[in-house]
C-alpha positions as a Markdown table, in Angstrom:
| # | Residue | x | y | z |
|---|---|---|---|---|
| 1 | Unk | 0.0 | 0.0 | 0.0 |
| 2 | Unk | 1.4 | 3.4 | -1.0 |
| 3 | Unk | 1.0 | 6.1 | 1.5 |
| 4 | Unk | -0.3 | 9.2 | -0.2 |
| 5 | Unk | 0.7 | 12.5 | 1.3 |
| 6 | Unk | 1.0 | 16.1 | 0.2 |
| 7 | Unk | 4.7 | 15.8 | 1.0 |
| 8 | Unk | 7.2 | 13.2 | 0.1 |
| 9 | Unk | 9.8 | 13.1 | 2.9 |
| 10 | Unk | 13.4 | 12.5 | 1.7 |
| 11 | Unk | 15.3 | 9.7 | 3.3 |
| 12 | Unk | 19.1 | 9.0 | 3.3 |
| 13 | Unk | 19.9 | 5.3 | 3.6 |
| 14 | Unk | 23.2 | 4.0 | 5.0 |
| 15 | Unk | 23.3 | 0.2 | 4.5 |
| 16 | Unk | 26.3 | -1.9 | 3.5 |
| 17 | Unk | 24.5 | -5.0 | 2.4 |
| 18 | Unk | 23.4 | -4.4 | -1.3 |
| 19 | Unk | 20.3 | -6.6 | -1.1 |
| 20 | Unk | 19.1 | -5.1 | 2.2 |
| 21 | Unk | 19.8 | -1.6 | 0.8 |
| 22 | Unk | 17.5 | -2.4 | -2.1 |
| 23 | Unk | 14.8 | -3.9 | 0.1 |
| 24 | Unk | 15.0 | -0.9 | 2.4 |
| 25 | Unk | 14.8 | 1.6 | -0.5 |
| 26 | Unk | 11.7 | -0.3 | -1.8 |
| 27 | Unk | 10.1 | -0.1 | 1.7 |
| 28 | Unk | 10.9 | 3.6 | 2.1 |
| 29 | Unk | 9.2 | 4.2 | -1.3 |
| 30 | Unk | 6.2 | 2.1 | -0.4 |
| 31 | Unk | 5.8 | 4.3 | 2.7 |
| 32 | Unk | 5.5 | 7.4 | 0.5 |
| 33 | Unk | 9.0 | 8.7 | 0.9 |
| 34 | Unk | 11.7 | 9.5 | -1.6 |
| 35 | Unk | 15.2 | 8.0 | -1.3 |
| 36 | Unk | 17.6 | 11.0 | -1.3 |
| 37 | Unk | 20.7 | 8.9 | -1.2 |
| 38 | Unk | 21.7 | 5.4 | -0.5 |
| 39 | Unk | 25.3 | 4.6 | 0.5 |
| 40 | Unk | 27.1 | 1.4 | 1.7 |
| 41 | Unk | 30.4 | 2.5 | 3.3 |
| 42 | Unk | 31.6 | 4.9 | 6.0 |
| 43 | Unk | 33.3 | 7.4 | 3.7 |
| 44 | Unk | 30.2 | 7.9 | 1.6 |
| 45 | Unk | 28.0 | 7.9 | 4.7 |
| 46 | Unk | 30.0 | 10.7 | 6.2 |
| 47 | Unk | 30.0 | 12.7 | 3.0 |
| 48 | Unk | 26.2 | 12.3 | 2.7 |
| 49 | Unk | 25.6 | 13.1 | 6.4 |
| 50 | Unk | 27.1 | 16.5 | 5.7 |
| 51 | Unk | 25.4 | 17.1 | 2.3 |
| 52 | Unk | 22.2 | 15.1 | 2.0 |
| 53 | Unk | 19.0 | 17.0 | 1.4 |
| 54 | Unk | 16.8 | 14.9 | 3.7 |
| 55 | Unk | 14.4 | 14.8 | 6.7 |
| 56 | Unk | 15.4 | 11.4 | 7.9 |
| 57 | Unk | 18.3 | 9.0 | 7.8 |
| 58 | Unk | 18.2 | 5.2 | 8.3 |
| 59 | Unk | 21.6 | 4.2 | 9.5 |
| 60 | Unk | 23.1 | 0.7 | 9.7 |
| 61 | Unk | 25.4 | 1.0 | 12.7 |
| 62 | Unk | 28.1 | -1.3 | 11.4 |
| 63 | Unk | 29.2 | -0.2 | 7.9 |
| 64 | Unk | 31.7 | -2.9 | 6.8 |
| 65 | Unk | 33.2 | -3.1 | 10.3 |
| 66 | Unk | 33.3 | 0.6 | 11.1 |
| 67 | Unk | 30.7 | 1.9 | 13.6 |
| 68 | Unk | 28.7 | 4.8 | 12.1 |
| 69 | Unk | 28.5 | 6.9 | 15.3 |
| 70 | Unk | 30.3 | 9.9 | 13.5 |
| 71 | Unk | 27.5 | 9.8 | 10.9 |
| 72 | Unk | 24.9 | 9.9 | 13.7 |
| 73 | Unk | 26.7 | 12.8 | 15.4 |
| 74 | Unk | 26.9 | 14.8 | 12.1 |
| 75 | Unk | 23.1 | 14.1 | 11.4 |
| 76 | Unk | 22.3 | 15.4 | 14.9 |
| 77 | Unk | 24.4 | 18.5 | 14.4 |
| 78 | Unk | 22.3 | 19.2 | 11.3 |
| 79 | Unk | 19.0 | 18.5 | 13.0 |
| 80 | Unk | 18.3 | 15.4 | 10.9 |
| 81 | Unk | 16.3 | 12.7 | 12.5 |
| 82 | Unk | 17.5 | 9.1 | 12.2 |
| 83 | Unk | 16.5 | 5.5 | 12.7 |
| 84 | Unk | 19.1 | 3.0 | 13.9 |
| 85 | Unk | 19.2 | -0.1 | 11.7 |
| 86 | Unk | 21.0 | -2.9 | 13.4 |
| 87 | Unk | 20.8 | -6.5 | 14.6 |
| 88 | Unk | 23.2 | -5.6 | 17.4 |
| 89 | Unk | 22.3 | -6.2 | 21.0 |
| 90 | Unk | 20.8 | -3.1 | 22.5 |
| 91 | Unk | 23.5 | -3.2 | 25.3 |
| 92 | Unk | 26.1 | -2.8 | 22.6 |
| 93 | Unk | 24.7 | 0.6 | 21.5 |
| 94 | Unk | 25.9 | 3.6 | 23.4 |
| 95 | Unk | 23.2 | 5.3 | 25.5 |
| 96 | Unk | 23.8 | 8.5 | 23.6 |
| 97 | Unk | 22.1 | 7.1 | 20.5 |
| 98 | Unk | 19.3 | 5.1 | 22.2 |
| 99 | Unk | 16.8 | 7.9 | 21.9 |
| 100 | Unk | 16.3 | 7.0 | 18.2 |
| 101 | Unk | 13.8 | 4.4 | 17.0 |
| 102 | Unk | 15.4 | 1.1 | 16.0 |
| 103 | Unk | 14.6 | -1.4 | 13.4 |
| 104 | Unk | 16.1 | -4.9 | 13.4 |
| 105 | Unk | 17.5 | -6.5 | 10.3 |
| 106 | Unk | 16.1 | -7.9 | 8.1 |
| 107 | Unk | 13.8 | -4.9 | 7.7 |
| 108 | Unk | 10.1 | -5.4 | 8.2 |
| 109 | Unk | 7.8 | -2.9 | 6.6 |
| 110 | Unk | 5.6 | -2.5 | 9.6 |
| 111 | Unk | 8.6 | -2.0 | 11.9 |
| 112 | Unk | 9.9 | 0.7 | 9.6 |
| 113 | Unk | 6.5 | 2.3 | 9.4 |
| 114 | Unk | 6.2 | 2.4 | 13.2 |
| 115 | Unk | 9.7 | 4.0 | 13.5 |
| 116 | Unk | 8.9 | 6.6 | 10.9 |
| 117 | Unk | 5.6 | 7.4 | 12.6 |
| 118 | Unk | 7.3 | 7.7 | 16.0 |
| 119 | Unk | 9.5 | 10.5 | 14.4 |
| 120 | Unk | 6.4 | 12.1 | 12.7 |
| 121 | Unk | 8.0 | 11.5 | 9.2 |
| 122 | Unk | 4.8 | 9.8 | 8.0 |
| 123 | Unk | 1.2 | 9.8 | 9.2 |
């Protein structure tokens, strides 16, 4: 079901698994959003965190063995909301980042919808 809205929120995706990135991009589109950028490594993620035109980022915490905390810090400085995407144990995530909604991999459309609603990105 495609969510119809007067606005189409832009979402920046950081996911290092090519297949999961594609599935996540499809899910974001199904929820009525536009994918602003989709990257799979820390260098690209840092660059996009500074430059992406978006309202939301969905960030895989472990990008090919590098934790994406600097990406989250940059997004926070810019006032961009984010959703944590990880299968990591909650105890392994620093408390500083636990305010954000979290989706567990593999991504379920309903979990993503709930996380986006919690941030008022979609209705």
